[in-house]
Biopython code that builds the backbone (N, CA, C, O; Angstrom):
import numpy as np
from Bio.PDB.StructureBuilder import StructureBuilder

atoms = [
    (1, "MET", "N", (89.679, 0.353, -72.844)),
    (1, "MET", "CA", (90.549, -0.644, -72.249)),
    (1, "MET", "C", (91.985, -0.133, -72.341)),
    (1, "MET", "O", (92.460, 0.220, -73.420)),
    (2, "ALA", "N", (92.656, -0.098, -71.226)),
    (2, "ALA", "CA", (94.069, 0.294, -71.207)),
    (2, "ALA", "C", (94.933, -0.962, -71.336)),
    (2, "ALA", "O", (94.805, -1.905, -70.555)),
    (3, "LEU", "N", (95.801, -0.954, -72.324)),
    (3, "LEU", "CA", (96.697, -2.093, -72.518)),
    (3, "LEU", "C", (97.974, -1.890, -71.733)),
    (3, "LEU", "O", (98.599, -0.832, -71.807)),
    (4, "GLN", "N", (98.355, -2.897, -70.988)),
    (4, "GLN", "CA", (99.564, -2.832, -70.181)),
    (4, "GLN", "C", (100.732, -3.544, -70.875)),
    (4, "GLN", "O", (101.880, -3.124, -70.726)),
    (5, "PHE", "N", (100.459, -4.603, -71.625)),
    (5, "PHE", "CA", (101.528, -5.428, -72.183)),
    (5, "PHE", "C", (101.620, -5.384, -73.710)),
    (5, "PHE", "O", (102.698, -5.589, -74.269)),
    (6, "LEU", "N", (100.521, -5.123, -74.377)),
    (6, "LEU", "CA", (100.499, -5.129, -75.832)),
    (6, "LEU", "C", (100.724, -3.728, -76.381)),
    (6, "LEU", "O", (100.044, -2.778, -75.991)),
    (7, "ASP", "N", (101.682, -3.612, -77.285)),
    (7, "ASP", "CA", (101.970, -2.352, -77.956)),
    (7, "ASP", "C", (101.934, -2.659, -79.449)),
    (7, "ASP", "O", (102.782, -3.392, -79.958)),
    (8, "PHE", "N", (100.954, -2.099, -80.144)),
    (8, "PHE", "CA", (100.717, -2.459, -81.537)),
    (8, "PHE", "C", (101.437, -1.538, -82.516)),
    (8, "PHE", "O", (101.550, -0.332, -82.300)),
    (9, "ASN", "N", (101.918, -2.141, -83.596)),
    (9, "ASN", "CA", (102.388, -1.424, -84.775)),
    (9, "ASN", "C", (101.351, -1.664, -85.857)),
    (9, "ASN", "O", (100.836, -2.773, -85.998)),
    (10, "GLN", "N", (101.044, -0.622, -86.621)),
    (10, "GLN", "CA", (100.000, -0.728, -87.638)),
    (10, "GLN", "C", (100.585, -0.611, -89.037)),
    (10, "GLN", "O", (101.480, 0.197, -89.287)),
    (11, "ASN", "N", (100.064, -1.433, -89.946)),
    (11, "ASN", "CA", (100.409, -1.396, -91.365)),
    (11, "ASN", "C", (99.125, -1.425, -92.166)),
    (11, "ASN", "O", (98.111, -1.951, -91.707)),
    (12, "GLU", "N", (99.167, -0.857, -93.372)),
    (12, "GLU", "CA", (98.003, -0.861, -94.256)),
    (12, "GLU", "C", (98.445, -1.270, -95.649)),
    (12, "GLU", "O", (99.481, -0.823, -96.140)),
    (13, "ASP", "N", (97.640, -2.137, -96.290)),
    (13, "ASP", "CA", (97.982, -2.541, -97.659)),
    (13, "ASP", "C", (97.268, -1.634, -98.665)),
    (13, "ASP", "O", (96.526, -0.733, -98.275)),
    (14, "ALA", "N", (97.490, -1.869, -99.926)),
    (14, "ALA", "CA", (96.930, -1.035, -100.997)),
    (14, "ALA", "C", (95.405, -1.112, -101.074)),
    (14, "ALA", "O", (94.782, -0.248, -101.689)),
    (15, "HIS", "N", (94.795, -2.125, -100.463)),
    (15, "HIS", "CA", (93.347, -2.304, -100.509)),
    (15, "HIS", "C", (92.649, -1.728, -99.278)),
    (15, "HIS", "O", (91.430, -1.846, -99.150)),
    (16, "GLY", "N", (93.399, -1.112, -98.377)),
    (16, "GLY", "CA", (92.814, -0.526, -97.176)),
    (16, "GLY", "C", (92.704, -1.478, -96.006)),
    (16, "GLY", "O", (92.194, -1.100, -94.951)),
    (17, "THR", "N", (93.168, -2.698, -96.168)),
    (17, "THR", "CA", (93.174, -3.645, -95.060)),
    (17, "THR", "C", (94.335, -3.302, -94.138)),
    (17, "THR", "O", (95.460, -3.077, -94.586)),
    (18, "LYS", "N", (94.041, -3.265, -92.847)),
    (18, "LYS", "CA", (95.062, -2.900, -91.872)),
    (18, "LYS", "C", (95.445, -4.114, -91.033)),
    (18, "LYS", "O", (94.624, -4.987, -90.752)),
    (19, "ASP", "N", (96.708, -4.139, -90.647)),
    (19, "ASP", "CA", (97.237, -5.137, -89.717)),
    (19, "ASP", "C", (97.758, -4.418, -88.494)),
    (19, "ASP", "O", (98.406, -3.377, -88.605)),
    (20, "TRP", "N", (97.476, -4.974, -87.325)),
    (20, "TRP", "CA", (98.038, -4.491, -86.074)),
    (20, "TRP", "C", (98.827, -5.651, -85.489)),
    (20, "TRP", "O", (98.271, -6.718, -85.230)),
    (21, "ASP", "N", (100.116, -5.443, -85.283)),
    (21, "ASP", "CA", (101.002, -6.490, -84.779)),
    (21, "ASP", "C", (101.537, -6.099, -83.410)),
    (21, "ASP", "O", (101.958, -4.963, -83.193)),
    (22, "ALA", "N", (101.513, -7.058, -82.491)),
    (22, "ALA", "CA", (102.062, -6.838, -81.155)),
    (22, "ALA", "C", (102.878, -8.057, -80.752)),
    (22, "ALA", "O", (102.564, -9.189, -81.119)),
    (23, "LEU", "N", (103.926, -7.798, -79.993)),
    (23, "LEU", "CA", (104.781, -8.846, -79.454)),
    (23, "LEU", "C", (105.032, -8.496, -77.992)),
    (23, "LEU", "O", (105.369, -7.355, -77.675)),
    (24, "ALA", "N", (104.870, -9.470, -77.103)),
    (24, "ALA", "CA", (105.088, -9.237, -75.676)),
    (24, "ALA", "C", (105.800, -10.429, -75.059)),
    (24, "ALA", "O", (105.531, -11.580, -75.405)),
    (25, "SER", "N", (106.712, -10.138, -74.140)),
    (25, "SER", "CA", (107.424, -11.184, -73.416)),
    (25, "SER", "C", (107.821, -10.652, -72.037)),
    (25, "SER", "O", (109.002, -10.441, -71.761)),
    (26, "PRO", "N", (106.815, -10.435, -71.170)),
    (26, "PRO", "CA", (107.116, -9.887, -69.843)),
    (26, "PRO", "C", (107.725, -10.938, -68.912)),
    (26, "PRO", "O", (107.795, -12.119, -69.250)),
    (27, "ALA", "N", (108.151, -10.497, -67.764)),
    (27, "ALA", "CA", (108.653, -11.409, -66.738)),
    (27, "ALA", "C", (107.556, -12.411, -66.377)),
    (27, "ALA", "O", (106.371, -12.083, -66.441)),
    (28, "PRO", "N", (107.943, -13.626, -66.001)),
    (28, "PRO", "CA", (106.946, -14.671, -65.704)),
    (28, "PRO", "C", (105.878, -14.268, -64.694)),
    (28, "PRO", "O", (104.758, -14.775, -64.760)),
    (29, "VAL", "N", (106.185, -13.389, -63.778)),
    (29, "VAL", "CA", (105.201, -12.966, -62.787)),
    (29, "VAL", "C", (104.000, -12.277, -63.449)),
    (29, "VAL", "O", (102.930, -12.195, -62.846)),
    (30, "HIS", "N", (104.166, -11.787, -64.665)),
    (30, "HIS", "CA", (103.093, -11.084, -65.383)),
    (30, "HIS", "C", (102.353, -11.963, -66.386)),
    (30, "HIS", "O", (101.484, -11.465, -67.103)),
    (31, "ASN", "N", (102.667, -13.243, -66.458)),
    (31, "ASN", "CA", (102.047, -14.109, -67.464)),
    (31, "ASN", "C", (100.523, -14.128, -67.367)),
    (31, "ASN", "O", (99.841, -14.002, -68.383)),
    (32, "ALA", "N", (99.995, -14.280, -66.188)),
    (32, "ALA", "CA", (98.536, -14.345, -66.035)),
    (32, "ALA", "C", (97.886, -13.045, -66.496)),
    (32, "ALA", "O", (96.841, -13.073, -67.146)),
    (33, "ALA", "N", (98.488, -11.916, -66.168)),
    (33, "ALA", "CA", (97.939, -10.625, -66.585)),
    (33, "ALA", "C", (98.023, -10.450, -68.102)),
    (33, "ALA", "O", (97.099, -9.911, -68.712)),
    (34, "LEU", "N", (99.113, -10.896, -68.711)),
    (34, "LEU", "CA", (99.252, -10.828, -70.162)),
    (34, "LEU", "C", (98.162, -11.655, -70.838)),
    (34, "LEU", "O", (97.497, -11.176, -71.757)),
    (35, "LEU", "N", (97.979, -12.885, -70.390)),
    (35, "LEU", "CA", (96.969, -13.756, -70.995)),
    (35, "LEU", "C", (95.561, -13.202, -70.785)),
    (35, "LEU", "O", (94.709, -13.314, -71.667)),
    (36, "ALA", "N", (95.319, -12.611, -69.628)),
    (36, "ALA", "CA", (94.013, -12.005, -69.354)),
    (36, "ALA", "C", (93.782, -10.792, -70.248)),
    (36, "ALA", "O", (92.671, -10.587, -70.738)),
    (37, "GLU", "N", (94.816, -9.990, -70.464)),
    (37, "GLU", "CA", (94.693, -8.821, -71.333)),
    (37, "GLU", "C", (94.325, -9.231, -72.758)),
    (37, "GLU", "O", (93.430, -8.644, -73.366)),
    (38, "VAL", "N", (95.010, -10.227, -73.279)),
    (38, "VAL", "CA", (94.736, -10.704, -74.633)),
    (38, "VAL", "C", (93.326, -11.288, -74.711)),
    (38, "VAL", "O", (92.590, -10.994, -75.653)),
    (39, "ALA", "N", (92.946, -12.100, -73.747)),
    (39, "ALA", "CA", (91.613, -12.704, -73.742)),
    (39, "ALA", "C", (90.530, -11.633, -73.689)),
    (39, "ALA", "O", (89.524, -11.743, -74.389)),
    (40, "CYS", "N", (90.715, -10.610, -72.880)),
    (40, "CYS", "CA", (89.735, -9.535, -72.758)),
    (40, "CYS", "C", (89.630, -8.754, -74.072)),
    (40, "CYS", "O", (88.527, -8.454, -74.528)),
    (41, "LEU", "N", (90.762, -8.430, -74.672)),
    (41, "LEU", "CA", (90.770, -7.711, -75.941)),
    (41, "LEU", "C", (90.035, -8.507, -77.019)),
    (41, "LEU", "O", (89.171, -7.966, -77.710)),
    (42, "LEU", "N", (90.372, -9.777, -77.164)),
    (42, "LEU", "CA", (89.759, -10.600, -78.200)),
    (42, "LEU", "C", (88.270, -10.827, -77.939)),
    (42, "LEU", "O", (87.482, -10.873, -78.883)),
    (43, "ALA", "N", (87.875, -10.969, -76.679)),
    (43, "ALA", "CA", (86.451, -11.124, -76.351)),
    (43, "ALA", "C", (85.674, -9.871, -76.738)),
    (43, "ALA", "O", (84.564, -9.964, -77.264)),
    (44, "GLY", "N", (86.248, -8.706, -76.482)),
    (44, "GLY", "CA", (85.594, -7.459, -76.864)),
    (44, "GLY", "C", (85.460, -7.324, -78.372)),
    (44, "GLY", "O", (84.428, -6.878, -78.872)),
    (45, "LEU", "N", (86.501, -7.708, -79.091)),
    (45, "LEU", "CA", (86.441, -7.647, -80.553)),
    (45, "LEU", "C", (85.414, -8.625, -81.100)),
    (45, "LEU", "O", (84.712, -8.318, -82.063)),
    (46, "CYS", "N", (85.324, -9.804, -80.489)),
    (46, "CYS", "CA", (84.298, -10.784, -80.896)),
    (46, "CYS", "C", (82.899, -10.227, -80.644)),
    (46, "CYS", "O", (81.998, -10.419, -81.460)),
    (47, "ALA", "N", (82.717, -9.542, -79.522)),
    (47, "ALA", "CA", (81.406, -8.987, -79.191)),
    (47, "ALA", "C", (80.970, -7.956, -80.232)),
    (47, "ALA", "O", (79.785, -7.865, -80.554)),
    (48, "HIS", "N", (81.914, -7.183, -80.756)),
    (48, "HIS", "CA", (81.591, -6.151, -81.737)),
    (48, "HIS", "C", (81.519, -6.673, -83.175)),
    (48, "HIS", "O", (80.710, -6.187, -83.966)),
    (49, "HIS", "N", (82.349, -7.652, -83.519)),
    (49, "HIS", "CA", (82.511, -8.040, -84.925)),
    (49, "HIS", "C", (82.363, -9.537, -85.192)),
    (49, "HIS", "O", (82.636, -9.978, -86.309)),
    (50, "GLY", "N", (81.947, -10.322, -84.221)),
    (50, "GLY", "CA", (81.794, -11.755, -84.418)),
    (50, "GLY", "C", (83.129, -12.483, -84.382)),
    (50, "GLY", "O", (84.173, -11.887, -84.119)),
    (51, "GLN", "N", (83.075, -13.769, -84.650)),
    (51, "GLN", "CA", (84.279, -14.607, -84.628)),
    (51, "GLN", "C", (85.257, -14.154, -85.712)),
    (51, "GLN", "O", (84.836, -13.725, -86.787)),
    (52, "PRO", "N", (86.548, -14.248, -85.436)),
    (52, "PRO", "CA", (87.522, -13.934, -86.476)),
    (52, "PRO", "C", (87.576, -15.033, -87.526)),
    (52, "PRO", "O", (87.202, -16.178, -87.271)),
    (53, "GLY", "N", (88.038, -14.672, -88.686)),
    (53, "GLY", "CA", (88.207, -15.624, -89.772)),
    (53, "GLY", "C", (88.703, -14.895, -91.003)),
    (53, "GLY", "O", (88.861, -13.675, -90.981)),
    (54, "PRO", "N", (88.948, -15.621, -92.062)),
    (54, "PRO", "CA", (89.486, -15.006, -93.278)),
    (54, "PRO", "C", (88.586, -13.880, -93.810)),
    (54, "PRO", "O", (87.378, -14.058, -93.970)),
    (55, "LEU", "N", (89.190, -12.734, -94.077)),
    (55, "LEU", "CA", (88.434, -11.588, -94.576)),
    (55, "LEU", "C", (87.796, -11.895, -95.931)),
    (55, "LEU", "O", (86.687, -11.444, -96.217)),
    (56, "ASP", "N", (88.496, -12.657, -96.755)),
    (56, "ASP", "CA", (87.958, -12.976, -98.084)),
    (56, "ASP", "C", (86.802, -13.973, -98.029)),
    (56, "ASP", "O", (86.198, -14.282, -99.056)),
    (57, "GLU", "N", (86.494, -14.475, -96.839)),
    (57, "GLU", "CA", (85.328, -15.340, -96.650)),
    (57, "GLU", "C", (84.200, -14.609, -95.928)),
    (57, "GLU", "O", (83.235, -15.226, -95.477)),
    (58, "GLY", "N", (84.333, -13.275, -95.822)),
    (58, "GLY", "CA", (83.264, -12.465, -95.256)),
    (58, "GLY", "C", (83.395, -12.079, -93.798)),
    (58, "GLY", "O", (82.526, -11.384, -93.269)),
    (59, "HIS", "N", (84.449, -12.505, -93.137)),
    (59, "HIS", "CA", (84.643, -12.125, -91.735)),
    (59, "HIS", "C", (85.094, -10.660, -91.659)),
    (59, "HIS", "O", (85.764, -10.160, -92.562)),
    (60, "ALA", "N", (84.720, -9.991, -90.580)),
    (60, "ALA", "CA", (85.086, -8.592, -90.384)),
    (60, "ALA", "C", (86.530, -8.433, -89.925)),
    (60, "ALA", "O", (87.131, -7.369, -90.074)),
    (61, "TRP", "N", (87.082, -9.524, -89.358)),
    (61, "TRP", "CA", (88.445, -9.438, -88.829)),
    (61, "TRP", "C", (89.036, -10.831, -88.731)),
    (61, "TRP", "O", (88.329, -11.837, -88.798)),
    (62, "ASP", "N", (90.337, -10.864, -88.573)),
    (62, "ASP", "CA", (91.039, -12.127, -88.385)),
    (62, "ASP", "C", (92.164, -11.893, -87.385)),
    (62, "ASP", "O", (92.578, -10.757, -87.152)),
    (63, "CYS", "N", (92.643, -12.959, -86.811)),
    (63, "CYS", "CA", (93.770, -12.828, -85.887)),
    (63, "CYS", "C", (94.671, -14.049, -85.977)),
    (63, "CYS", "O", (94.243, -15.160, -86.290)),
    (64, "ASP", "N", (95.925, -13.790, -85.692)),
    (64, "ASP", "CA", (96.912, -14.859, -85.578)),
    (64, "ASP", "C", (97.539, -14.685, -84.205)),
    (64, "ASP", "O", (98.254, -13.713, -83.963)),
    (65, "LEU", "N", (97.273, -15.615, -83.316)),
    (65, "LEU", "CA", (97.765, -15.565, -81.941)),
    (65, "LEU", "C", (98.686, -16.749, -81.711)),
    (65, "LEU", "O", (98.301, -17.898, -81.925)),
    (66, "GLN", "N", (99.896, -16.465, -81.276)),
    (66, "GLN", "CA", (100.860, -17.522, -80.971)),
    (66, "GLN", "C", (101.488, -17.204, -79.612)),
    (66, "GLN", "O", (101.922, -16.081, -79.353)),
    (67, "VAL", "N", (101.523, -18.223, -78.759)),
    (67, "VAL", "CA", (102.122, -18.076, -77.435)),
    (67, "VAL", "C", (103.061, -19.250, -77.217)),
    (67, "VAL", "O", (102.692, -20.401, -77.451)),
    (68, "HIS", "N", (104.279, -18.954, -76.767)),
    (68, "HIS", "CA", (105.282, -19.999, -76.538)),
    (68, "HIS", "C", (105.971, -19.783, -75.191)),
    (68, "HIS", "O", (106.206, -18.653, -74.763)),
    (69, "HIS", "N", (106.282, -20.893, -74.545)),
    (69, "HIS", "CA", (107.138, -20.848, -73.357)),
    (69, "HIS", "C", (108.554, -20.550, -73.821)),
    (69, "HIS", "O", (108.860, -20.676, -75.007)),
    (70, "GLU", "N", (109.423, -20.153, -72.892)),
    (70, "GLU", "CA", (110.786, -19.783, -73.272)),
    (70, "GLU", "C", (111.567, -20.931, -73.901)),
    (70, "GLU", "O", (112.555, -20.690, -74.595)),
    (71, "ASP", "N", (111.147, -22.171, -73.673)),
    (71, "ASP", "CA", (111.832, -23.310, -74.311)),
    (71, "ASP", "C", (111.270, -23.613, -75.705)),
    (71, "ASP", "O", (111.696, -24.568, -76.355)),
    (72, "GLY", "N", (110.310, -22.797, -76.163)),
    (72, "GLY", "CA", (109.736, -22.970, -77.483)),
    (72, "GLY", "C", (108.451, -23.776, -77.520)),
    (72, "GLY", "O", (107.808, -23.862, -78.566)),
    (73, "THR", "N", (108.065, -24.368, -76.396)),
    (73, "THR", "CA", (106.832, -25.145, -76.326)),
    (73, "THR", "C", (105.626, -24.218, -76.457)),
    (73, "THR", "O", (105.523, -23.240, -75.718)),
    (74, "PRO", "N", (104.712, -24.508, -77.382)),
    (74, "PRO", "CA", (103.548, -23.634, -77.528)),
    (74, "PRO", "C", (102.565, -23.788, -76.369)),
    (74, "PRO", "O", (102.413, -24.869, -75.800)),
    (75, "LEU", "N", (101.914, -22.694, -76.041)),
    (75, "LEU", "CA", (100.824, -22.702, -75.072)),
    (75, "LEU", "C", (99.538, -22.830, -75.874)),
    (75, "LEU", "O", (99.185, -21.928, -76.634)),
    (76, "ALA", "N", (98.850, -23.925, -75.712)),
    (76, "ALA", "CA", (97.649, -24.194, -76.503)),
    (76, "ALA", "C", (96.498, -23.296, -76.062)),
    (76, "ALA", "O", (96.361, -22.947, -74.889)),
    (77, "TRP", "N", (95.680, -22.938, -77.042)),
    (77, "TRP", "CA", (94.473, -22.156, -76.777)),
    (77, "TRP", "C", (93.440, -22.518, -77.833)),
    (77, "TRP", "O", (93.772, -23.096, -78.868)),
    (78, "HIS", "N", (92.179, -22.173, -77.562)),
    (78, "HIS", "CA", (91.107, -22.368, -78.529)),
    (78, "HIS", "C", (89.995, -21.364, -78.241)),
    (78, "HIS", "O", (89.942, -20.761, -77.169)),
    (79, "TRP", "N", (89.107, -21.199, -79.225)),
    (79, "TRP", "CA", (87.940, -20.335, -79.046)),
    (79, "TRP", "C", (86.841, -21.142, -78.384)),
    (79, "TRP", "O", (86.607, -22.296, -78.742)),
    (80, "HIS", "N", (86.164, -20.534, -77.417)),
    (80, "HIS", "CA", (85.003, -21.154, -76.788)),
    (80, "HIS", "C", (84.006, -20.043, -76.487)),
    (80, "HIS", "O", (84.273, -19.166, -75.666)),
    (81, "GLU", "N", (82.863, -20.084, -77.149)),
    (81, "GLU", "CA", (81.809, -19.082, -76.946)),
    (81, "GLU", "C", (82.360, -17.659, -77.053)),
    (81, "GLU", "O", (82.164, -16.843, -76.153)),
    (82, "HIS", "N", (83.038, -17.372, -78.137)),
    (82, "HIS", "CA", (83.586, -16.048, -78.445)),
    (82, "HIS", "C", (84.678, -15.594, -77.469)),
    (82, "HIS", "O", (84.934, -14.397, -77.342)),
    (83, "GLN", "N", (85.309, -16.529, -76.793)),
    (83, "GLN", "CA", (86.388, -16.179, -75.872)),
    (83, "GLN", "C", (87.559, -17.123, -76.062)),
    (83, "GLN", "O", (87.396, -18.279, -76.453)),
    (84, "VAL", "N", (88.738, -16.604, -75.778)),
    (84, "VAL", "CA", (89.943, -17.429, -75.815)),
    (84, "VAL", "C", (90.002, -18.254, -74.538)),
    (84, "VAL", "O", (89.836, -17.724, -73.439)),
    (85, "GLN", "N", (90.235, -19.530, -74.687)),
    (85, "GLN", "CA", (90.424, -20.423, -73.540)),
    (85, "GLN", "C", (91.844, -20.962, -73.618)),
    (85, "GLN", "O", (92.233, -21.531, -74.638)),
    (86, "TRP", "N", (92.617, -20.791, -72.563)),
    (86, "TRP", "CA", (93.995, -21.289, -72.517)),
    (86, "TRP", "C", (93.991, -22.719, -72.028)),
    (86, "TRP", "O", (93.141, -23.105, -71.225)),
    (87, "SER", "N", (94.924, -23.495, -72.500)),
    (87, "SER", "CA", (95.047, -24.886, -72.096)),
    (87, "SER", "C", (95.321, -24.959, -70.602)),
    (87, "SER", "O", (96.291, -24.375, -70.117)),
    (88, "SER", "N", (94.478, -25.669, -69.874)),
    (88, "SER", "CA", (94.663, -25.783, -68.421)),
    (88, "SER", "C", (95.913, -26.593, -68.080)),
    (88, "SER", "O", (96.526, -26.374, -67.036)),
    (89, "ALA", "N", (96.289, -27.512, -68.941)),
    (89, "ALA", "CA", (97.477, -28.323, -68.681)),
    (89, "ALA", "C", (98.748, -27.485, -68.762)),
    (89, "ALA", "O", (99.723, -27.769, -68.067)),
    (90, "ALA", "N", (98.743, -26.464, -69.600)),
    (90, "ALA", "CA", (99.940, -25.642, -69.776)),
    (90, "ALA", "C", (99.975, -24.452, -68.819)),
    (90, "ALA", "O", (101.041, -23.879, -68.594)),
    (91, "ALA", "N", (98.845, -24.078, -68.261)),
    (91, "ALA", "CA", (98.776, -22.883, -67.430)),
    (91, "ALA", "C", (99.694, -22.899, -66.206)),
    (91, "ALA", "O", (100.343, -21.884, -65.950)),
    (92, "PRO", "N", (99.789, -23.992, -65.431)),
    (92, "PRO", "CA", (100.676, -23.951, -64.258)),
    (92, "PRO", "C", (102.139, -23.693, -64.628)),
    (92, "PRO", "O", (102.830, -22.969, -63.910)),
    (93, "ALA", "N", (102.616, -24.259, -65.711)),
    (93, "ALA", "CA", (104.007, -24.048, -66.110)),
    (93, "ALA", "C", (104.247, -22.614, -66.533)),
    (93, "ALA", "O", (105.361, -22.110, -66.397)),
    (94, "SER", "N", (103.224, -21.948, -67.042)),
    (94, "SER", "CA", (103.413, -20.589, -67.534)),
    (94, "SER", "C", (103.743, -19.610, -66.412)),
    (94, "SER", "O", (104.284, -18.538, -66.683)),
    (95, "ALA", "N", (103.435, -19.942, -65.173)),
    (95, "ALA", "CA", (103.754, -19.059, -64.054)),
    (95, "ALA", "C", (105.240, -19.089, -63.709)),
    (95, "ALA", "O", (105.716, -18.242, -62.953)),
    (96, "HIS", "N", (105.972, -20.050, -64.253)),
    (96, "HIS", "CA", (107.381, -20.207, -63.896)),
    (96, "HIS", "C", (108.340, -19.968, -65.058)),
    (96, "HIS", "O", (109.553, -19.908, -64.857)),
    (97, "THR", "N", (107.816, -19.835, -66.245)),
    (97, "THR", "CA", (108.673, -19.604, -67.403)),
    (97, "THR", "C", (108.162, -18.389, -68.173)),
    (97, "THR", "O", (106.966, -18.098, -68.183)),
    (98, "ARG", "N", (109.076, -17.700, -68.804)),
    (98, "ARG", "CA", (108.707, -16.534, -69.611)),
    (98, "ARG", "C", (107.892, -16.998, -70.816)),
    (98, "ARG", "O", (108.224, -17.990, -71.465)),
    (99, "LEU", "N", (106.830, -16.268, -71.099)),
    (99, "LEU", "CA", (106.038, -16.502, -72.295)),
    (99, "LEU", "C", (106.368, -15.434, -73.329)),
    (99, "LEU", "O", (106.630, -14.281, -72.989)),
    (100, "THR", "N", (106.349, -15.832, -74.574)),
    (100, "THR", "CA", (106.442, -14.878, -75.670)),
    (100, "THR", "C", (105.151, -14.989, -76.446)),
    (100, "THR", "O", (104.771, -16.071, -76.894)),
    (101, "LEU", "N", (104.481, -13.869, -76.604)),
    (101, "LEU", "CA", (103.184, -13.834, -77.257)),
    (101, "LEU", "C", (103.259, -12.916, -78.462)),
    (101, "LEU", "O", (103.736, -11.785, -78.361)),
    (102, "SER", "N", (102.788, -13.400, -79.601)),
    (102, "SER", "CA", (102.656, -12.544, -80.776)),
    (102, "SER", "C", (101.196, -12.561, -81.196)),
    (102, "SER", "O", (100.540, -13.603, -81.195)),
    (103, "LEU", "N", (100.706, -11.386, -81.553)),
    (103, "LEU", "CA", (99.313, -11.235, -81.947)),
    (103, "LEU", "C", (99.258, -10.332, -83.164)),
    (103, "LEU", "O", (99.777, -9.216, -83.144)),
    (104, "CYS", "N", (98.633, -10.814, -84.214)),
    (104, "CYS", "CA", (98.398, -10.014, -85.414)),
    (104, "CYS", "C", (96.897, -9.956, -85.638)),
    (104, "CYS", "O", (96.239, -10.986, -85.781)),
    (105, "LEU", "N", (96.364, -8.745, -85.669)),
    (105, "LEU", "CA", (94.950, -8.521, -85.943)),
    (105, "LEU", "C", (94.837, -7.894, -87.324)),
    (105, "LEU", "O", (95.631, -7.023, -87.680)),
    (106, "THR", "N", (93.857, -8.332, -88.101)),
    (106, "THR", "CA", (93.657, -7.827, -89.451)),
    (106, "THR", "C", (92.193, -7.475, -89.630)),
    (106, "THR", "O", (91.312, -8.222, -89.204)),
    (107, "GLY", "N", (91.935, -6.346, -90.256)),
    (107, "GLY", "CA", (90.557, -5.963, -90.519)),
    (107, "GLY", "C", (90.457, -4.747, -91.396)),
    (107, "GLY", "O", (91.459, -4.147, -91.783)),
    (108, "GLY", "N", (89.230, -4.395, -91.700)),
    (108, "GLY", "CA", (88.955, -3.238, -92.528)),
    (108, "GLY", "C", (88.694, -1.997, -91.693)),
    (108, "GLY", "O", (89.069, -1.924, -90.523)),
    (109, "VAL", "N", (88.047, -1.028, -92.311)),
    (109, "VAL", "CA", (87.823, 0.282, -91.693)),
    (109, "VAL", "C", (86.991, 0.179, -90.416)),
    (109, "VAL", "O", (87.369, 0.747, -89.391)),
    (110, "ASP", "N", (85.863, -0.537, -90.462)),
    (110, "ASP", "CA", (84.995, -0.638, -89.280)),
    (110, "ASP", "C", (85.711, -1.318, -88.118)),
    (110, "ASP", "O", (85.625, -0.870, -86.975)),
    (111, "PHE", "N", (86.417, -2.402, -88.422)),
    (111, "PHE", "CA", (87.167, -3.099, -87.376)),
    (111, "PHE", "C", (88.242, -2.183, -86.799)),
    (111, "PHE", "O", (88.412, -2.104, -85.582)),
    (112, "GLY", "N", (88.961, -1.495, -87.673)),
    (112, "GLY", "CA", (90.012, -0.579, -87.216)),
    (112, "GLY", "C", (89.467, 0.515, -86.319)),
    (112, "GLY", "O", (90.096, 0.887, -85.329)),
    (113, "HIS", "N", (88.295, 1.030, -86.668)),
    (113, "HIS", "CA", (87.680, 2.062, -85.837)),
    (113, "HIS", "C", (87.371, 1.514, -84.442)),
    (113, "HIS", "O", (87.645, 2.170, -83.437)),
    (114, "THR", "N", (86.804, 0.318, -84.388)),
    (114, "THR", "CA", (86.501, -0.299, -83.092)),
    (114, "THR", "C", (87.775, -0.507, -82.285)),
    (114, "THR", "O", (87.823, -0.166, -81.103)),
    (115, "LEU", "N", (88.791, -1.056, -82.906)),
    (115, "LEU", "CA", (90.042, -1.312, -82.203)),
    (115, "LEU", "C", (90.643, -0.003, -81.686)),
    (115, "LEU", "O", (91.072, 0.073, -80.534)),
    (116, "GLU", "N", (90.673, 1.009, -82.521)),
    (116, "GLU", "CA", (91.250, 2.286, -82.114)),
    (116, "GLU", "C", (90.461, 2.915, -80.975)),
    (116, "GLU", "O", (91.054, 3.496, -80.066)),
    (117, "GLN", "N", (89.135, 2.811, -81.006)),
    (117, "GLN", "CA", (88.298, 3.368, -79.953)),
    (117, "GLN", "C", (88.407, 2.577, -78.647)),
    (117, "GLN", "O", (88.469, 3.156, -77.562)),
    (118, "GLU", "N", (88.431, 1.251, -78.767)),
    (118, "GLU", "CA", (88.439, 0.400, -77.578)),
    (118, "GLU", "C", (89.746, 0.468, -76.809)),
    (118, "GLU", "O", (89.748, 0.427, -75.578)),
    (119, "VAL", "N", (90.858, 0.571, -77.526)),
    (119, "VAL", "CA", (92.150, 0.523, -76.843)),
    (119, "VAL", "C", (92.992, 1.772, -77.091)),
    (119, "VAL", "O", (94.192, 1.779, -76.819)),
    (120, "SER", "N", (92.375, 2.806, -77.597)),
    (120, "SER", "CA", (93.042, 4.098, -77.814)),
    (120, "SER", "C", (94.279, 3.969, -78.696)),
    (120, "SER", "O", (95.325, 4.545, -78.394)),
    (121, "LEU", "N", (94.161, 3.223, -79.774)),
    (121, "LEU", "CA", (95.238, 3.126, -80.754)),
    (121, "LEU", "C", (95.062, 4.217, -81.789)),
    (121, "LEU", "O", (93.946, 4.674, -82.038)),
    (122, "SER", "N", (96.152, 4.630, -82.385)),
    (122, "SER", "CA", (96.030, 5.584, -83.495)),
    (122, "SER", "C", (97.153, 5.364, -84.469)),
    (122, "SER", "O", (97.240, 6.063, -85.479)),
]
sb = StructureBuilder()
sb.init_structure("model")
sb.init_model(0)
sb.init_chain("A")
sb.init_seg("    ")
for serial, (resi, resn, name, xyz) in enumerate(atoms, 1):
    if name == "N":
        sb.init_residue(resn, " ", resi, " ")
    sb.init_atom(name, np.array(xyz, "f"), 0.0, 1.0, " ", f" {name:<3s}", serial, name[0])
structure = sb.get_structure()
């Protein structure tokens, strides 16, 4: 998968857990493509590693996804059948205002390998 909007920075803690952080805020004309890119990435990760959740509770990975309109109003989303679903009520407004999206992915060695292979991260 080639990422057009997300550019990740990677950090690793003393226990080998890695974090990948990305921040994106493209022009409003790209909002739909940005949201589709994130949804596709997260769906692929779910397919390989199951639903995200706290690593200390046995999940292979976790994520923190936040999306806001330029006025600070959050764009609601939820998981549905291993996919991100965006709030339909907020979607029309997102085509006219800049969105700021932050995504933090956390996981161990196996998750990191999948992420690096799927999106050519290193």
